[in-house]
C-alpha positions as CSV (number, residue, x, y, z in Angstrom):
1,M,11.9,-9.3,24.2
2,S,15.2,-10.4,25.8
3,A,15.4,-7.3,28.0
4,A,13.0,-6.0,30.7
5,T,10.5,-3.3,29.7
6,T,9.5,-0.1,31.6
7,A,6.7,1.9,30.7
8,D,7.2,5.2,28.9
9,A,5.1,8.3,28.8
10,A,2.6,7.2,26.4
11,G,1.7,4.2,28.7
12,V,3.1,1.5,25.5
13,P,5.9,-0.7,27.3
14,E,9.3,0.2,26.0
15,A,11.4,-1.9,23.6
16,P,14.9,-2.6,24.0
17,R,16.7,0.0,22.0
18,R,19.3,-0.3,19.6
19,A,21.3,1.7,17.9
20,D,21.0,0.5,14.5
21,P,18.6,-1.8,13.4
22,L,20.6,-3.2,10.8
23,P,21.4,-6.7,12.9
24,R,17.3,-7.9,13.0
25,S,18.1,-7.6,8.8
26,A,15.8,-10.2,7.1
27,A,18.5,-9.5,4.3
28,G,20.0,-12.7,3.1
29,L,21.1,-13.8,-0.5
30,G,22.1,-10.4,-2.2
31,G,21.3,-8.1,0.6
32,P,18.5,-5.9,1.7
33,W,17.2,-4.8,-2.2
34,V,17.3,-8.3,-3.1
35,M,15.1,-9.2,-0.2
36,T,13.1,-6.5,-1.1
37,T,12.4,-7.5,-4.3
38,I,11.7,-11.1,-3.6
39,V,9.1,-10.4,-0.3
40,S,7.5,-7.9,-2.6
41,I,6.4,-10.8,-5.2
42,A,4.1,-12.3,-2.7
43,T,3.0,-9.0,-1.6
44,F,2.0,-7.9,-5.1
45,M,0.2,-11.1,-5.5
46,E,-2.1,-10.6,-2.3
47,I,-2.9,-6.6,-3.4
48,L,-3.5,-7.5,-6.2
49,D,-6.2,-9.8,-5.3
50,T,-7.8,-6.9,-3.4
51,S,-8.8,-5.1,-6.7
52,I,-8.6,-8.1,-9.8
53,A,-12.3,-9.2,-8.8
54,N,-14.0,-5.6,-8.7
55,V,-14.7,-5.6,-12.6
56,A,-15.6,-8.9,-12.6
57,L,-18.5,-8.5,-9.8
58,D,-21.1,-8.6,-12.5
59,T,-20.2,-11.9,-14.2
60,I,-19.1,-13.7,-10.9
61,S,-22.6,-12.9,-9.3
62,G,-24.5,-13.7,-12.9
63,N,-22.6,-16.8,-12.9
64,L,-23.6,-17.7,-9.3
65,G,-27.2,-16.8,-9.6
66,V,-26.9,-13.8,-7.1
67,A,-27.7,-10.1,-7.2
68,V,-24.8,-8.0,-7.3
69,D,-25.1,-6.4,-4.1
70,Q,-24.5,-9.7,-2.7
71,G,-21.7,-10.3,-5.2
72,T,-19.7,-7.6,-3.1
73,W,-19.0,-10.2,-0.3
74,T,-16.3,-11.6,-2.6
75,V,-14.5,-8.2,-1.9
76,T,-15.4,-7.3,1.5
77,S,-15.0,-10.7,2.8
78,Y,-11.3,-10.6,1.8
79,L,-11.0,-7.2,3.4
80,V,-12.7,-8.2,6.7
81,A,-10.4,-11.5,7.0
82,N,-7.1,-9.3,6.2
83,A,-8.3,-6.7,8.9
84,I,-8.9,-9.3,11.3
85,I,-5.5,-11.1,10.8
86,I,-3.4,-8.4,10.4
87,P,-3.2,-7.5,14.1
88,I,-1.8,-10.9,15.1
89,S,0.6,-11.2,12.6
90,G,3.0,-9.8,14.8
91,F,2.5,-12.1,17.4
92,L,2.3,-15.3,15.0
93,S,5.5,-14.1,13.2
94,A,7.0,-14.1,16.9
95,V,5.9,-17.2,17.9
96,L,6.5,-19.0,14.3
97,G,9.3,-17.3,13.1
98,R,8.7,-14.2,10.9
99,K,10.1,-16.1,7.6
100,R,8.3,-19.4,8.5
101,Y,5.5,-17.3,9.3
102,F,5.9,-15.5,5.8
103,L,6.2,-18.8,3.8
104,I,2.8,-20.2,5.7
105,S,0.9,-17.2,4.5
106,I,1.8,-17.8,1.1
107,V,0.7,-21.3,1.3
108,L,-2.4,-20.9,2.6
109,F,-3.0,-17.7,0.4
110,T,-2.1,-19.8,-3.1
111,V,-4.2,-23.2,-2.0
112,S,-7.3,-20.4,-1.4
113,S,-6.6,-19.2,-4.2
114,F,-7.5,-22.4,-6.1
115,A,-10.7,-23.3,-3.9
116,C,-11.8,-19.2,-5.0
117,A,-11.5,-20.8,-8.4
118,F,-13.7,-24.0,-8.3
119,A,-16.3,-22.6,-5.5
120,P,-19.7,-23.7,-6.8
121,S,-21.5,-21.1,-5.2
122,L,-21.4,-17.7,-3.3
123,G,-21.1,-19.0,0.0
124,A,-18.3,-21.4,-0.9
125,L,-16.4,-18.6,-2.8
126,V,-17.0,-16.2,0.2
127,L,-15.5,-18.8,2.5
128,A,-13.0,-19.5,0.5
129,R,-11.9,-15.5,0.0
130,V,-12.0,-15.7,3.8
131,F,-9.0,-18.1,4.1
132,Q,-7.6,-16.4,1.4
133,G,-7.6,-13.3,3.3
134,I,-6.6,-14.5,6.3
135,G,-3.1,-15.7,4.2
136,G,-2.7,-12.6,2.3
137,G,-3.0,-10.4,5.8
138,G,0.2,-11.4,7.0
139,L,2.5,-10.7,4.2
140,A,2.2,-6.9,4.0
141,P,3.2,-6.4,7.6
142,V,5.9,-8.9,7.9
143,E,7.6,-7.3,4.8
144,Q,7.0,-3.6,6.1
145,S,8.7,-5.1,9.5
146,M,11.6,-6.6,7.3
147,I,12.0,-3.3,5.4
148,A,11.9,-1.3,8.6
149,D,14.4,-3.3,9.8
150,S,16.5,-4.0,7.3
151,F,17.3,-0.4,6.2
152,P,18.4,2.5,8.5
153,P,16.4,5.4,9.0
154,A,18.2,7.5,6.0
155,K,17.4,4.7,3.6
156,R,13.8,3.5,4.4
157,G,12.1,6.4,2.4
158,Q,13.7,4.6,-0.8
159,A,12.7,1.1,0.8
160,F,9.5,2.2,1.3
161,A,9.4,3.3,-2.2
162,A,9.9,0.2,-3.7
163,F,7.1,-1.1,-1.1
164,G,4.5,1.3,-2.4
165,M,5.4,0.5,-5.8
166,V,3.5,-3.0,-4.8
167,V,0.9,-1.1,-3.2
168,I,-0.5,1.4,-5.6
169,V,0.8,-0.6,-8.9
170,A,-0.9,-3.8,-7.8
171,P,-4.6,-1.9,-7.8
172,I,-3.9,0.1,-10.4
173,I,-3.3,-3.0,-12.9
174,G,-5.8,-5.3,-11.1
175,P,-9.1,-4.1,-12.6
176,T,-7.5,-4.4,-16.0
177,I,-5.8,-7.8,-15.9
178,G,-9.1,-8.8,-13.9
179,G,-11.5,-7.2,-16.9
180,A,-9.4,-9.0,-19.6
181,I,-9.3,-12.2,-18.0
182,T,-13.3,-12.1,-17.3
183,D,-14.3,-11.0,-20.9
184,S,-11.5,-13.4,-22.8
185,I,-11.4,-16.4,-20.4
186,S,-13.5,-16.7,-17.3
187,W,-13.5,-15.2,-14.1
188,H,-12.3,-18.4,-12.6
189,W,-8.7,-17.5,-13.8
190,I,-8.6,-14.5,-11.8
191,F,-8.0,-16.6,-9.1
192,L,-5.7,-19.3,-10.9
193,I,-3.1,-16.9,-11.8
194,N,-2.5,-16.6,-8.1
195,I,-1.0,-20.0,-8.2
196,P,2.2,-19.8,-10.3
197,V,2.8,-16.7,-8.8
198,G,2.6,-18.1,-5.4
199,I,4.9,-21.2,-5.9
200,L,7.8,-18.8,-7.4
201,A,6.8,-16.6,-4.4
202,F,7.4,-19.3,-1.8
203,F,10.6,-21.3,-3.0
204,A,12.1,-17.3,-4.0
205,T,11.3,-16.6,-0.2
206,L,13.0,-20.2,1.1
207,V,15.9,-19.2,-1.1
208,A,17.0,-15.4,-0.9
209,V,15.6,-14.8,2.9
210,R,17.3,-15.1,6.1
211,E,15.7,-15.4,9.8
212,P,18.0,-13.3,11.4
213,E,20.0,-14.6,14.9
214,L,18.4,-12.1,17.0
215,L,15.0,-13.1,16.1
216,Q,15.7,-16.6,16.8
217,R,16.8,-15.8,20.3
218,E,14.0,-13.8,21.2
219,R,12.0,-16.6,19.9
220,A,13.4,-18.6,22.4
221,E,12.9,-16.2,24.7
222,L,9.5,-16.0,23.9
223,F,9.0,-20.0,24.5
224,A,11.1,-20.1,27.8
225,R,8.7,-17.4,29.2
226,G,5.7,-19.3,27.6
227,I,3.5,-18.0,25.4
228,R,0.4,-15.6,26.2
229,I,-2.2,-15.4,23.6
230,D,-4.5,-12.6,23.9
231,W,-7.8,-14.8,22.8
232,V,-10.1,-12.4,24.2
233,G,-9.0,-9.5,22.3
234,F,-8.7,-11.3,19.0
235,L,-12.1,-12.8,19.3
236,L,-14.0,-9.3,20.5
237,L,-12.1,-7.9,17.7
238,A,-13.4,-10.4,15.1
239,V,-17.2,-10.7,16.2
240,G,-17.2,-6.6,16.3
241,L,-15.4,-5.9,13.4
242,G,-17.1,-8.6,11.3
243,S,-20.4,-7.9,12.8
244,L,-19.7,-3.9,12.2
245,L,-19.3,-4.9,8.2
246,I,-22.4,-7.3,8.0
247,M,-24.5,-4.5,9.7
248,L,-23.3,-1.7,7.0
249,D,-23.4,-4.2,3.8
250,R,-26.8,-5.5,4.6
251,G,-28.5,-2.5,6.2
252,Q,-29.7,-1.4,3.1
253,T,-31.1,-4.0,1.9
254,E,-32.9,-5.4,5.1
255,N,-34.4,-1.9,5.9
256,W,-31.7,-1.1,8.6
257,F,-33.4,-1.2,12.1
258,S,-36.3,-2.5,10.9
259,S,-34.5,-5.8,10.6
260,D,-33.6,-8.5,13.6
261,L,-30.5,-9.2,11.6
262,I,-29.4,-5.2,11.5
263,V,-30.2,-5.1,15.3
264,T,-28.4,-8.3,16.1
265,T,-25.4,-7.4,14.3
266,A,-25.3,-3.7,15.7
267,I,-25.5,-4.9,19.3
268,M,-22.7,-7.3,18.8
269,A,-20.4,-4.6,17.2
270,F,-20.8,-2.3,19.7
271,L,-20.4,-5.3,22.7
272,G,-17.3,-6.4,20.4
273,L,-15.4,-3.2,19.5
274,G,-16.3,-1.5,23.2
275,G,-15.3,-4.3,24.6
276,M,-12.2,-4.8,22.6
277,V,-11.2,-0.9,23.5
278,V,-11.5,-1.6,27.0
279,W,-9.9,-5.0,27.2
280,E,-6.6,-4.2,25.1
281,L,-6.2,-0.7,26.9
282,N,-6.1,-2.7,30.5
283,H,-4.1,-5.6,28.5
284,D,-0.3,-6.5,29.2
285,D,0.0,-7.7,26.5
286,P,-2.8,-6.8,23.8
287,I,-3.0,-8.2,20.3
288,V,-4.1,-5.1,19.0
289,P,-1.8,-2.4,20.6
290,L,-4.2,0.4,21.0
291,R,-1.8,2.6,23.5
292,M,0.4,2.7,20.4
293,L,-2.4,5.9,19.5
294,A,-0.8,7.5,22.5
295,Y,2.1,8.2,20.2
296,R,0.9,11.7,18.3
297,N,2.6,10.9,15.2
298,F,1.7,7.2,14.9
299,A,-2.6,8.2,16.0
300,I,-2.4,10.7,12.9
301,C,-0.6,8.4,10.6
302,A,-3.0,5.9,11.4
303,L,-6.2,7.8,10.8
304,L,-4.7,9.1,7.3
305,M,-4.0,5.5,6.5
306,L,-7.6,4.6,7.2
307,L,-8.5,7.2,4.7
308,L,-5.8,6.0,2.4
309,G,-7.1,2.7,2.4
310,L,-10.7,4.1,1.4
311,L,-9.9,6.8,-1.5
312,V,-7.5,3.6,-2.7
313,F,-10.3,0.6,-2.2
314,G,-12.9,2.9,-2.9
315,T,-12.2,4.5,-6.4
316,I,-11.3,0.9,-7.6
317,Q,-14.7,-0.7,-6.4
318,L,-16.6,2.5,-7.6
319,V,-15.2,3.8,-10.6
320,P,-15.5,0.3,-12.4
321,Q,-18.7,0.1,-11.3
322,M,-19.8,3.4,-12.3
323,L,-18.5,2.8,-15.8
324,Q,-19.7,-0.7,-16.1
325,G,-23.3,0.5,-14.5
326,V,-24.0,3.5,-16.0
327,F,-22.2,4.3,-19.0
328,G,-22.2,0.6,-20.5
329,Y,-18.6,0.1,-20.3
330,D,-17.5,-3.9,-20.7
331,A,-15.1,-5.2,-17.7
332,Y,-11.9,-4.8,-19.5
333,D,-12.8,-1.5,-20.5
334,A,-13.7,-0.2,-17.0
335,G,-10.4,-1.6,-15.6
336,L,-8.4,0.0,-18.6
337,A,-9.8,3.3,-17.7
338,L,-8.6,2.7,-14.2
339,T,-5.1,1.2,-15.4
340,Y,-4.5,3.9,-18.1
341,G,-5.1,6.9,-15.9
342,G,-3.0,5.4,-13.0
343,W,0.2,4.7,-14.1
344,S,1.6,7.8,-13.0
345,A,2.0,6.6,-9.7
346,A,4.4,4.1,-10.8
347,I,6.4,7.1,-12.4
348,M,5.7,9.3,-9.2
349,M,6.7,6.6,-6.4
350,P,10.6,6.9,-7.3
351,L,10.6,10.6,-6.5
352,S,8.5,10.2,-3.9
353,G,11.1,7.8,-2.3
354,F,13.9,10.3,-3.2
355,V,12.3,13.5,-1.6
356,T,10.8,12.0,1.8
357,G,13.2,12.3,4.4
358,R,14.8,14.9,2.4
359,V,12.1,17.7,2.8
360,D,9.2,18.5,5.0
361,T,6.7,15.7,5.3
362,R,3.8,18.3,5.4
363,V,4.7,20.0,2.5
364,L,4.5,16.6,0.4
365,L,1.3,15.7,2.5
366,V,-1.0,18.9,2.0
367,P,-0.7,18.8,-1.5
368,A,-1.3,15.6,-2.5
369,F,-4.3,15.4,-0.4
370,G,-5.0,18.8,-2.6
371,L,-5.0,16.2,-5.9
372,A,-7.1,13.6,-4.4
373,G,-9.6,16.0,-3.2
374,L,-9.6,17.3,-6.6
375,S,-9.4,14.0,-8.5
376,F,-12.9,13.3,-6.2
377,Y,-14.6,16.9,-7.0
378,L,-13.7,15.8,-11.0
379,L,-15.6,12.4,-10.1
380,S,-18.5,14.3,-8.5
381,V,-19.3,16.6,-11.8
382,F,-19.7,13.7,-14.1
383,S,-22.8,13.4,-16.4
384,T,-23.9,10.8,-18.9
385,Q,-22.3,12.5,-21.5
386,S,-18.6,11.5,-20.1
387,T,-16.0,9.9,-21.7
388,F,-13.4,7.4,-20.9
389,A,-10.7,10.3,-21.2
390,D,-12.8,12.1,-18.2
391,A,-12.5,8.7,-16.4
392,A,-8.9,8.1,-17.2
393,M,-8.0,11.9,-16.2
394,A,-9.6,11.7,-12.7
395,R,-7.9,8.9,-12.3
396,F,-4.6,10.3,-13.0
397,V,-5.0,13.5,-10.9
398,L,-5.5,10.7,-7.8
399,S,-2.6,8.6,-9.0
400,C,-0.4,11.7,-8.9
401,G,-0.8,12.6,-5.1
402,L,-1.1,8.8,-3.9
403,P,2.5,7.9,-3.7
404,F,3.0,11.2,-1.9
405,L,0.9,9.9,0.4
406,F,1.6,6.5,1.2
407,I,5.4,6.6,1.4
408,P,5.4,9.8,3.5
409,I,2.6,8.6,5.9
410,S,4.2,5.3,6.1
411,T,7.8,7.0,7.1
412,V,6.8,9.6,9.4
413,A,4.6,7.0,11.1
414,Y,7.6,5.3,13.1
415,L,9.2,8.5,14.1
416,G,9.2,8.3,18.0
417,I,8.4,4.7,18.0
418,P,10.7,2.0,19.7
419,P,12.7,0.3,17.4
420,G,11.4,-3.2,18.9
421,Y,7.6,-2.2,17.9
422,A,8.5,-2.1,13.8
423,S,6.3,-5.3,13.4
424,R,3.6,-3.8,15.6
425,A,3.3,-0.2,14.2
426,S,3.7,-1.7,10.6
427,A,0.6,-4.4,11.5
428,M,-1.2,-1.2,12.8
429,L,-0.8,0.9,10.0
430,N,-2.0,-2.2,7.6
431,F,-4.9,-2.6,9.8
432,F,-5.9,0.6,9.7
433,R,-5.1,0.6,5.4
434,N,-7.5,-2.4,5.1
435,L,-10.1,-1.4,7.5
436,G,-10.5,1.7,5.7
437,G,-10.9,0.0,2.5
438,A,-13.5,-2.5,4.1
439,F,-15.7,0.7,5.9
440,G,-15.2,2.6,2.6
441,I,-16.9,-0.3,0.1
442,S,-19.7,-0.6,2.8
443,L,-20.2,2.4,3.2
444,C,-20.3,3.8,-0.1
445,Q,-22.5,1.2,-1.3
446,T,-25.5,1.7,1.1
447,L,-24.8,5.6,0.3
448,L,-25.2,4.8,-3.3
449,A,-28.3,2.5,-2.6
450,Q,-29.8,5.3,-0.6
451,R,-29.2,8.3,-3.0
452,E,-30.4,6.3,-5.8
453,Q,-33.6,5.4,-4.3
454,F,-34.0,8.9,-3.3
455,H,-33.6,10.5,-7.0
456,Q,-35.4,7.6,-9.0
457,S,-38.4,8.3,-6.8
458,R,-37.7,12.2,-7.4
459,L,-37.5,11.6,-11.1
460,V,-40.5,9.6,-11.6
461,E,-42.7,12.0,-10.2
462,G,-42.3,13.8,-13.5
463,L,-43.4,10.8,-15.6
464,S,-46.5,12.4,-15.6
465,G,-49.0,12.9,-18.8
466,L,-49.2,16.4,-16.8
467,N,-45.7,17.2,-17.7
468,P,-45.5,18.2,-21.0
469,T,-41.6,17.6,-21.4
470,F,-42.3,14.5,-20.4
471,S,-45.5,14.3,-23.1
472,G,-43.4,15.5,-25.9
473,A,-40.4,13.0,-25.4
474,L,-43.1,10.1,-25.3
475,H,-44.4,11.0,-28.4
476,S,-41.1,12.0,-30.1
477,L,-39.8,8.1,-28.8
478,T,-43.4,6.7,-29.4
479,A,-42.8,7.7,-33.1
480,Q,-39.2,6.2,-33.3
481,V,-40.0,2.8,-31.9
482,G,-43.5,2.2,-32.8
483,S,-44.6,1.4,-29.6
484,Q,-45.7,3.3,-26.6
485,T,-45.1,0.7,-24.3
486,E,-41.7,0.1,-25.5
487,A,-41.2,3.8,-25.4
488,M,-42.1,3.9,-21.7
489,A,-39.8,1.2,-21.2
490,L,-36.7,3.6,-22.6
491,L,-37.7,6.4,-20.5
492,Y,-37.8,4.8,-17.2
493,Q,-34.3,3.2,-18.3
494,Q,-33.0,6.6,-18.7
495,V,-34.4,7.9,-15.3
496,Q,-32.7,5.1,-13.8
497,T,-29.3,5.9,-15.5
498,Q,-29.7,9.2,-14.3
499,A,-30.6,8.4,-10.4
500,A,-27.6,6.3,-10.6
501,M,-25.0,9.1,-12.1
502,L,-26.3,11.6,-9.6
503,S,-25.9,9.2,-6.8
504,Y,-22.4,8.6,-7.6
505,N,-22.0,12.5,-7.8
506,E,-23.0,12.5,-4.3
507,T,-21.0,10.1,-2.8
508,F,-17.6,11.3,-4.9
509,R,-18.8,14.7,-3.4
510,L,-18.9,13.2,0.2
511,L,-15.2,11.7,-0.2
512,A,-14.0,15.0,-1.7
513,W,-15.1,16.8,1.7
514,M,-13.7,13.8,3.8
515,I,-10.1,14.4,2.2
516,V,-10.8,18.0,3.1
517,A,-11.6,17.6,6.5
518,V,-8.1,15.8,7.4
519,I,-5.8,17.9,6.1
520,P,-5.1,20.2,9.2
521,L,-4.4,16.8,10.9
522,V,-1.4,16.9,9.0
523,L,0.1,20.1,10.0
524,V,0.1,18.9,13.2
525,L,2.6,15.8,12.5
526,K,5.8,16.1,14.5
527,V,9.1,16.0,12.2
528,R,12.7,15.7,12.5
529,S,14.6,18.9,13.9
530,D,15.8,18.8,10.2
531,G,12.0,19.4,9.2
532,A,11.9,15.8,7.4
533,G,9.5,13.0,8.6
534,G,11.8,9.7,8.3
C-alpha cells in the first residue's frame, strides 16, 4: 500500500484508512450498478459450473468407463483448485491489476471449458477441471472486492444482494440445465455452453469496467518496493489441502488407514496444513492472512461461510444423487426438483438485500439457519415412497433461508475490517465457502458409503428361509415373475435401495445437527450501534 503500516491489536497490519471507499471504485461506463451486472456474467458462469456437472456424473462416469465414486472427482477437483487459488487472488489482482487479472481468469476458464468438453479420459477431464477451477477461482473474490470498494457501507447490502443472486441462483438452475443438456444432447455441451458466455463476459468487462487510478498507483508502488511472493505458504496450502481432500475422497474405497495411499496423504495433509498455519502466522505478508481471524466478526463469518458452502454444494450433490440412485429419476427430473424448489431464493434475495443493514443481523440469521435445519430434517425423513413434490418442498424451505444467510454474512463480515483489506477479506470468505463445499462433498460421500454398507449388511441378515416374512415375500414374488432366482434378485435390489435410503437419511440428519450447533455463534456477532450489521 502507499502508506506506512502499523500493527493493530489483532496482529493484522492496518491498511491505510480512507473515509470513503468510492475513490477505489471499479465502476466505469454506466456507474457501479452497470459494473456489478457486467462482472456478474463471468461469476455466474463460474458458479454455474460448480453444479451443472452434478446431475451428469452417472453419464460422464459411464461414458469414460469409471465408477460413479471416481466420477465425483470432476466436482471435487474443481472445488479444490478454486479453494487453492482464491487466497492468492488478492495478490494476483494487485500484481497484474484487478481488471487484467479478471480478464485473464475469464480466458483461462473459457479455454479450460473447451478442454473439458473434449477430454478423452477421466484423468484428462480432471486436469482440465483443475485449470478451469484456477481460472474461476479469481472471479468471485475480485467481483466482491469491486463491490466493497465501489459502494458506500449503507448500500453494500443491496449490492451484495445482486452478487448473492448470482451465487444462489446459478447453483439452483445448474442441475436443471445440466440434466436437460445431458438427456437431450450430450454431457460435453455442459462445458461448451461456457464458451459464448465467456466471450461475452470478456468483451463486456473490457469495455465497461475500468481500473481505478488509485489501484494503478498502488500497483506501481508495489513494483517499486519489490514483489514478494509467499511461495512457501502457497505450496504448503496446495499440498495440505489437496492431500486432505484426496484422503477424504478415497478413504472409504481404499479401506482407510490400511492403505498406503491414505496413510501418505494423511501425513502430507497434517504436515502441509499444520506447517501452513505456523508459517502464515509468522510471515509478514502471508498468502492466507490467518491473522484476520483475530477479528471476531470475521472469524465467525468465515466459519458460517464454511457451513454455507457445505449446505449449498452438499444439497446440489446429494439430492440429485439420491433422486437418481434411489428413486430412478433421469438427470433432467433430478435437476428440476432442485430448480422448482430453489426459485424462492431468487424471490427472497432482493428482500434480504433491502433489510440487511436496516435490522439486527442476528434477527435475520437465526431464523434463516432454522429454515436450513428444517429443510435437512425434511430430507432426513424421506422414504422410498417420497415424491417429486417432497423433494421440491425440502429445497424450497432451504432456498427461502439462503438469501438471509449469504447477504448478512457477507455484509457483517466486513464490520471492523480496515477498508484496505476488502480484497483479502473477500478472498478469505470465498475460500471458506468453496472449502466447505469441497469438504462437504467428500465427507458426505464417505458417510454415505459407510452407512450404506452397514445398513445393507443388517438388512441382508433378514434374507433367510428362517424369516417367515422373507419366505412369504419370496414365494409371492416367485409366483409373479415365474423364477425364484429372478425373485431373489428383485428382493436384493430392494434391500440395496432401502440401505441407500437409510444412509441418505442419516447424512441429512447429521447436516441438520451441524446447522443447529452453529446458531449460538450468531448471537455473539458484533453489530453496528443501530443494531444492523452492514
